[in-house]
N, C-alpha and C positions, 0 to 999 in steps of 0.2 A: 615430734612423736610423743604421745602421752604415755607415761609409765606408771604402773600400779606399784606402790611401795617405795622404799628408799633404795637408791642405787649406791652401792659402796664406792667410795672415792678411791682413786688410784693414788699411790704414793709418788713422791718426787722421782723415784727410781724407775717409774714406768717408762717404757720406750715405745715408739711408734711401731705399729704392725707393718713391717715391710717384708713380708714373706710372700712367696708364690701362693696363690689361692688354691692351687691343686696339690700343694705339699701336704700329704697326710701325716707326716711326722711332726708337723708344727704343733707346739704346745705353749700356751701363754701362761707363764708362771704366776701372773697376777690375777688370773681368772679365779672367780669365787665358785667353788663347787655348788652345784644345784642338786638338792635332794628332792625326791618325789614327795616327801612329807613336809617339806618346808612350808611354813605359813606365809612366807613372802614370795612374791614373784619377781624375779630379776630378769633383765634383758640378757639374752644370750646371743653372742655373735657366732654364727656358723660360717666356717670357711670351707672352700672347696665346693664341688658340685654335689648336689643332693639328688638322689634318685627320685624321679617323679612318682608321686602316689596320689591316688584320687582323694580329694578333700572330703573330710567327713562332714555330715550336716552340722555337727556342733561347732566345727572350726570355721564355718563359712563366715565371711565378713558381713557385717550388718549392711543392709541396703541403705543407700544414700537417699536422703529426702530430695525429691525433685524440686528444682528451684521454681518458686512461684514468681511469675513476671511481676506480680504486684509488689514483691519485695524489692525490686530494682528501682532505683531512682531514675526518672525519665531523663534521657540525654537531650542534647540540643537537636532540633529537627534537621534531618539530612537534606541538603539541597540537591535536587536531582541534576543540577548542572554538573556536579562533580562526577556523575556517572557517565555523562555523555561527552565531556570535554577533557582535554589534556592540559594540565597546568605545566607550562614550559619549565624546564630545569635551568633555563638561562637566568642567572641571578639578577641581571639588570632589569629584567622585565617582570619581576614579581616582587615589588617593594613591600616590606613589612609596614611601612607608613603610607602605602598607597591609599587613595580615597576614591578610585574609580576602577571598575573592571571592564575591560574590553573583551567581548566574546567574538572571536574571528574564526569562523568555521569551527574547527575542533580544538582551538587553542584559546587559552585565557591569558590575559595580561593585566596584572594589577599595577596600576600606575598612579603617579601623583598628578593632580590637575595642572600644576605648573609645568610638567613635562609636555603637556599638550597645548599650552597657551600659545605656542607658535602658530597654531591653526585658528583661523578666524571662525571656523564652524564650531570647534570645541570651545573656544573662548566665549562665544555667544551662548552656547548651551550651558556652560557652567555659571553664567550670570543669571540664569533662570532658576526659580525655586523648584525643587524636586517634587513631583506630584505625589499625592498620598497613594499608598499601596504599590509604589513602584518596586520592581524586582530588585533584590539586593543579593549579594554574595560576599561572604566574609565581612559583613557590615558595610559594604560599599555598593553604590548604585551600579547597575549593569547596563552596558551599552552594547547592543547587538549590531555587528557589522557583517557585511557580505563580501569583504575583500579577501585577498589571499593572505594567509599567515606570513608567507615569506616577504610580501610587500611591507607588512608592518614591522617585521624583524629588522629589515634593512633601514626602514625609516627611523626606527628607534635607535639604531646605531648612529645615524646622523644626529639625532637629538642629543645623544651622549657626548659626541665630539664633532661638531660641524666642520671644523677645519681638517682634522686628521682623516675624516671619512673620505675625502676626495684626494688624499695624497697617495695616489697610485699611478704608476706609469701607464697601465692599460686597464681602464675600468671596464668590467664586464658589462655587456649590454643588459643582462638581467638586473644588475644593480641600478642602472640608469632608468630602465623601464619601471621597476618597482617604485622607486622614489618619485618618478614623474606621475605615476598613477595616483599615489596617495596625496602628493602635494597639490595636484590639480583638483582632486575630489574634495579635499578638506581645506583648500585655500591656504596652503603653507607657502607664502610668497617667496621667501628666501630659498627654500629647497627647490621649488619649481624653476626658479630662474637659473640655478646652476645645472639642474638636470636637463633642462631644455638646451642649455649651451652645449652640453656633451652630445646631445642628439644631433644638433646642427653640425657638429664636427664630423659626424658620420655621413649624414645626408644634408649637405648645406642647402640653404634657400636658393642659392645661385648654382645651377648645375655646372657652371664653368669652374667652380672650385672643387668639384668632385674628384675623389681619388679611389684607390682600390678598396678602401674601407666600405664604400657604398655597395659593394657586391656581396657582402656577408649574407649568410642564410637567414639572419634575424630580420631581414627587410620585409618578409611576409608578415611577421608579427608586428612590425613597425607600421604597416598599413593600418591595422586596427588601432594601434597605439596613437597614431595621428588623429584618428576619429575620436577616440576616447578622451584624449588630452588636448584637443583643440590645437593641433600643430599641422594644419593642412599644407603649409608651405614646404614640408619635406617630401610630399607625395610626388611632385614632378621628378625630383632626382631619383626616387626609388623606382618609378616606372621607367625612367630613362635607363637605369642600370639593368632592369629586367629586359628591356628591349634589346640592349646590347648583347646580353647573354643569349637571348633567343636567336638573334641574328648570327652569332658565332657558334651556335649549337651547344652552348654550355648550360642552358636552362633545363633542368630535369623536368620530364613531363609531369611528375607528381607535384612539383612546385607550381607549374602553370595551372594544374587542375585545382590546386588549393585556393586559387583566386576565385572570387565570385564571378558569375557569368558576365556581369556588367564590367568588372575589371578586366576580364579576359578580352572583351571587345575593345576596351580602352587601350589595352596593350597592343593589339593587332592594328588598330587605327593609328596609334602613335608610330609604330614601325613603318607603316605605309607612308606617312607624312615625312618621316625622316629620310626615307629613300627618295621621295620626290624632291626634297630640299637638296639632296646631294646632286641630283640630276640638274637642278636649276643652277647649281654652282658651276657645273661643267658647261652649261649653255652660256653662262656669263663669261666663263673663261674663253670660250670660242670668240666671243665679241671682243674681249681684250686682246686676244692674239691677232685678230684680224687688223688691228690698228698698230701692230708693232712691226719692227724691222725683221727681216727674215732670219738673221743670225740669232736674235733673241727669242724668236717665236719657238724654235725647236727646243731651246734650253728651258724656257719657262713651262712649256707644255709637258716636257718629260718630268720636270720637277713636280708639277701638280699631280700628274697621274701616279707617279711613284708614291707620293704622300697619301693620296686617297686610297690606294690599294691596301695600305695598312689597316684601313677601316674594316676591310673584309677579312683581316687576318687576326689581329690581336689587340686592336685599339678601338677608339670611338671617335666620331667626327669632331666633336667639340674639343677633345684633347689634341687631335691632329692640327686643327686650326689654331689652337692656342700655342702649339709648338712652332708652327709656321710664323705666327705673329711675333714670337720672341726670338727668332733666329733667321733674320733676313740675310745674314751672311752666307747661308747655304746656297742661295740663288743669286746673290749679288755679283759673284765673280763671273765675268764674261757677259754681263747684261748692262746695257747702256742706261744711264740715268733716266732718259725719257721713257724707256720701256719698264724700268723698275718701279716707277711711281704707280702706274695702273695695276701692276701686280700687288703692290702693297695695299692699294685701295680695295682690291677684291678680297684679300685676306681679312682686312679690317672689317669691311661691311658684312662679309659672310659670318665671321665670328660673332659680331654684335647682334646680327639678326637671329642667328640660331640660339644664342643665349636668351633672347627675349621670347622666341617662339616655342621653345621646348615645353613650357607649361601648357600652351595652347594646343600643341600637337597631341597631348594626352588628355585634353578636355578639362583643364584646370583654369 
């Protein structure tokens, strides 16, 4: 505040004003009286509320001079990217010493080139000279990408700690799919190898190794993932699981409609061929039984039909044959060795043939 005249200084005995502002009895003993005839103007502290009164023209404050834009020093040009994109608040993904900015949809990542050196694509790009007039942000070249931000966030977590990243008991499918997409597209060999291994644990190349994990709802997305990431050998297991669910009435209509028309035809054709294969097994069984002794015929026939009935209830043919292959003791009791051998051969040949034919049943 600018003051006209000299302000009397307070003595060392002055005390702070700690009174209620509304207390009319308050009086400051150190206050200097102001006379209307005084030649000096002193600041006067008014406490309490003052009744509002219309200001007089003489007491109106002077008008402020409008700020001329020419008086302002020009600031750095504003990059329009900052208006349209979100700078992630995740500290590891916006390095102060970063030298490249990735624009992934509405997210920005300021990274160091060595963090992306694991990618053959980025390594080749960094080896080239930056073209003149290239877009920059925060002093760094900008790389526009069309991927999902979540895919890059998970990939960068792997870059931070490749070992700890996979140290989970049950890794979510989203994590596997995200890292597989980025590692395939940008040729990150080490990451793709591990991500693909986790995919094969869910949908193995050999449907004989399939378990309940193959029936998860992510399998519809995995069909597209197999196409995008060059993993066609997981498709037979995925379609086999869909056929089993459809046969048991567990496949929601919305899931089947989500398939392309071609894949819907593939599914129906595969189911038909699986049904024909099971009928062929029963025909082969009749041939085997015709050559066995009468006491063993009834026992083996009952065993086969009891096992195959579970295919129509809660299991699938490949698993049933696998269980029969590993537990011959269930049928061995009461069956002579001469009759047991043809039974074993039928289980073995049926299992191996189905294992080989499942991809062909679905057109792969």
